[in-house]
C-alpha positions in Angstrom: -32.3 -51.7 -23.3 -30.8 -55.1 -22.5 -27.0 -55.2 -22.5 -25.7 -58.7 -23.5 -22.2 -60.0 -23.7 -21.3 -62.6 -26.4 -17.9 -64.3 -27.0 -17.6 -64.8 -30.8 -17.2 -63.2 -34.2 -19.0 -59.9 -34.8 -19.4 -60.7 -38.5 -21.8 -63.5 -37.7 -24.2 -61.6 -35.5 -27.8 -61.4 -36.5 -28.7 -58.0 -35.3 -30.0 -54.9 -37.1 -26.7 -53.0 -36.9 -23.1 -54.1 -36.4 -20.6 -51.5 -35.3 -17.3 -51.4 -37.1 -14.2 -50.3 -35.2 -13.0 -48.5 -38.3 -10.0 -46.5 -39.1 -10.5 -42.9 -40.3 -10.0 -43.8 -43.9 -13.1 -46.0 -43.9 -11.4 -48.1 -46.5 -10.7 -51.2 -44.4 -7.8 -52.3 -42.3 -7.0 -55.0 -39.8 -8.8 -56.5 -36.9 -12.6 -56.0 -36.8 -12.4 -53.4 -39.6 -10.7 -55.9 -41.9 -13.1 -58.7 -41.0 -16.2 -56.6 -41.6 -14.9 -55.6 -45.0 -13.8 -59.1 -46.0 -17.0 -60.8 -44.9 -19.3 -58.0 -46.0 -18.0 -57.9 -49.5 -17.4 -55.1 -52.0 -20.6 -53.2 -51.3 -19.4 -51.9 -48.0 -16.1 -50.6 -49.5 -18.0 -49.0 -52.4 -20.2 -47.0 -50.0 -17.2 -46.1 -47.8 -15.5 -44.7 -50.9 -18.6 -42.6 -51.7 -18.6 -41.3 -48.2 -14.9 -40.3 -48.5 -15.5 -38.6 -51.8 -18.5 -36.6 -50.5 -18.9 -36.1 -46.8 -15.5 -37.2 -45.3 -12.7 -36.2 -47.7 -10.3 -36.1 -44.8 -11.6 -39.3 -43.2 -14.2 -39.9 -40.4 -13.2 -38.1 -37.2 -12.8 -40.2 -34.0 -16.0 -40.5 -32.0 -18.3 -39.9 -34.9 -20.4 -42.6 -36.6 -21.7 -43.2 -40.2 -23.7 -46.0 -41.6 -23.4 -48.1 -44.8 -25.0 -51.2 -46.2 -24.0 -54.5 -44.6 -23.3 -56.2 -47.9 -23.1 -60.0 -47.3 -23.2 -59.7 -43.5 -26.3 -61.1 -41.7 -27.3 -57.6 -40.6 -29.0 -54.5 -42.1 -26.4 -51.9 -41.5 -22.7 -51.4 -40.6 -22.2 -48.4 -38.4 -18.6 -47.3 -38.7 -17.0 -45.4 -35.8 -13.3 -44.5 -35.3 -12.0 -45.0 -31.8 -9.2 -43.0 -30.4 -5.7 -44.2 -30.1 -4.8 -44.7 -26.4 -2.5 -42.1 -24.9 -0.9 -42.0 -21.4 -0.5 -38.2 -21.7 -3.9 -37.2 -23.0 -7.3 -38.3 -21.7 -9.3 -39.4 -24.7 -12.0 -41.2 -22.7 -14.8 -38.9 -23.9 -14.0 -39.7 -27.5 -14.2 -43.4 -26.8 -17.5 -42.9 -25.0 -18.7 -40.9 -28.0 -18.0 -43.8 -30.3 -20.7 -45.7 -28.4 -23.2 -42.9 -28.0 -22.8 -41.8 -31.6 -23.4 -45.3 -32.9 -26.4 -45.8 -30.7 -27.9 -42.4 -31.8 -27.4 -43.4 -35.4 -28.9 -46.8 -34.8 -32.0 -45.0 -33.4 -32.2 -42.8 -36.5 -32.0 -46.0 -38.7 -34.8 -47.7 -36.7 -32.5 -50.5 -35.4 -33.8 -52.5 -32.5 -30.5 -54.4 -31.9 -26.9 -53.4 -32.2 -23.6 -55.3 -31.7 -20.4 -53.6 -30.7 -16.8 -54.9 -30.7 -14.3 -53.8 -28.0 -13.5 -50.5 -29.7 -9.9 -49.2 -29.6 -8.6 -52.3 -27.7 -6.7 -53.8 -30.6 -4.1 -51.8 -32.7 -5.2 -48.6 -31.0 -3.8 -49.9 -27.7 -6.6 -49.0 -25.2 -6.3 -51.1 -22.0 -9.2 -53.6 -22.1 -10.5 -53.0 -18.6 -10.6 -49.3 -19.0 -12.2 -49.6 -22.5 -14.9 -51.9 -21.1 -15.7 -49.6 -18.2 -16.0 -46.6 -20.6 -18.1 -48.6 -23.2 -20.5 -50.0 -20.7 -21.0 -46.7 -18.9 -21.6 -44.9 -22.2 -24.3 -47.5 -23.2 -25.9 -47.2 -19.7 -26.0 -43.4 -20.1 -27.5 -43.7 -23.6 -30.2 -46.1 -22.4 -32.6 -43.3 -21.4 -32.6 -41.7 -24.8 -32.7 -44.9 -26.8 -36.3 -45.8 -27.3 -36.0 -48.1 -30.3 -32.8 -50.0 -29.6 -33.9 -52.9 -27.3 -30.7 -55.0 -27.3 -27.0 -53.8 -27.1 -24.6 -56.7 -27.6 -20.9 -56.5 -27.0 -19.3 -59.2 -29.1 -15.9 -60.1 -27.7 -13.3 -62.2 -29.4 -11.6 -63.9 -26.4 -12.2 -64.9 -22.8 -10.0 -62.3 -21.3 -11.9 -59.4 -23.1 -15.2 -61.1 -22.2 -14.2 -61.2 -18.5 -13.3 -57.5 -18.3 -16.6 -56.5 -20.0 -18.4 -58.8 -17.6 -16.8 -57.1 -14.6 -17.6 -53.7 -16.1 -21.2 -54.6 -16.7 -21.5 -56.0 -13.1 -20.0 -52.9 -11.6 -22.4 -50.6 -13.6 -25.4 -52.6 -12.5 -24.4 -52.3 -8.8 
């Protein structure tokens, strides 16, 4: 699996699956979640409402992943995952890693050959970018051996500072 970094807007990525840094309600929000719902149109929200009514009445737990249609986005699926809120008193690194491995496993089930991730938990959930980058890249590297269909994993990063920390994390993991 090739790991690529792109600075840009995740809603414009032409891949098989885009990962949404969702909140547990699955009903939209700010940041990446809000952008995916806005650009994807009402079909995504309709499927998320069905998921809440059936499988996740209490919301999607952090670290798990679920897929919906991509609506108007230039991708086949949106894989929603809920990152953990950063805590200085509790180590939630395993949950952040699980967001990536769960999304990759679901992409495999769907038959996706390419996937795009945002910098999960680094916005409103407050995770330090350098630590989130290290965890995300390590999780994807670890999942490489079990991912036979996914050929490209793309991290789509909104700004140069986030791109730089992901580039450092990728370089360190390749060493």
